[in-house]
C-alpha positions, -999 to +999 in steps of 0.1 A: +267+701+166+298+716+145+299+712+111+330+689+096+334+716+067+361+739+073+358+775+076+361+796+039+396+815+048+412+778+051+396+763+017+409+800+002+444+794+016+445+758+004+434+770-031+460+795-031+490+769-024+479+749-050+476+779-073+509+791-063+525+758-071+509+756-105+522+790-113+556+783-101+562+752-116+550+766-152+575+794-147+596+797-179+635+794-177+637+831-188+619+840-156+640+820-132+664+841-110+701+834-119+730+836-092+753+864-091+782+876-068+779+910-055+807+929-035+799+940+002+819+956+028+824+917+042+835+906+010+817+889-021+783+873-015+763+852-036+728+864-042+705+860-068+685+882-096+650+888-092+627+858-101+617+825-089+647+804-078+651+772-101+652+750-067+617+765-058+604+758-092+616+721-087+597+719-054+567+731-071+570+707-096+577+677-076+549+688-052+523+687-080+535+656-099+560+634-076+547+601-066+571+596-036+551+593-003+560+626+012+551+646-020+521+627-028+507+626+010+514+668+010+497+670-025+466+650-010+465+668+022+464+702+005+438+689-024+414+673+004+412+710+022+407+725-009+382+699-020+400+692-052+408+658-068+444+650-066+444+630-095+425+656-114+450+681-102+481+660-112+467+652-145+462+690-152+497+700-140+512+674-164+495+694-191+506+727-178+544+721-170+570+719-197+591+687-195+620+707-194+608+721-160+608+686-148+639+670-133+652+639-153+641+616-126+607+627-123+604+625-161+618+588-159+592+580-133+565+595-154+578+578-188+582+612-203+610+607-230+638+632-228+641+661-248+657+661-276+682+689-280+676+712-312+702+704-340+730+729-339+732+752-370+764+760-385+781+794-387+770+810-418+743+783-428+711+793-441+681+789-425+662+787-456+651+749-465+671+734-495+648+728-523+655+702-547+671+711-582+650+709-610+658+687-639+664+702-673+643+685-700 
């Protein structure tokens, strides 16, 4: 009688896929690849600097968090192979992934408030907080 349990290499592969998705989804903006133009003998060509492409990070975020049927089913299938709870993985991913890395539609679906932009500092303005003037007695 054959065991229903998968061989270890398949479990390790599934765990590695999930781990890579977590790492990619948590990649900070500063480490993302940037598009650039290079000159080639055939003419200018668009390429990227080293790093993870923004689209690849978005796909990792969607794999881990998106509730759409295709993303949810893919997440559940890989979790089943790796013997992980998909809901626990999703909660863990929510805690690790910066909200700024999440697409706007996904933030809305997850009811995550839009990030507030940092206030602009006027040129020459001091970074030292103002203190109330002491009243003369």
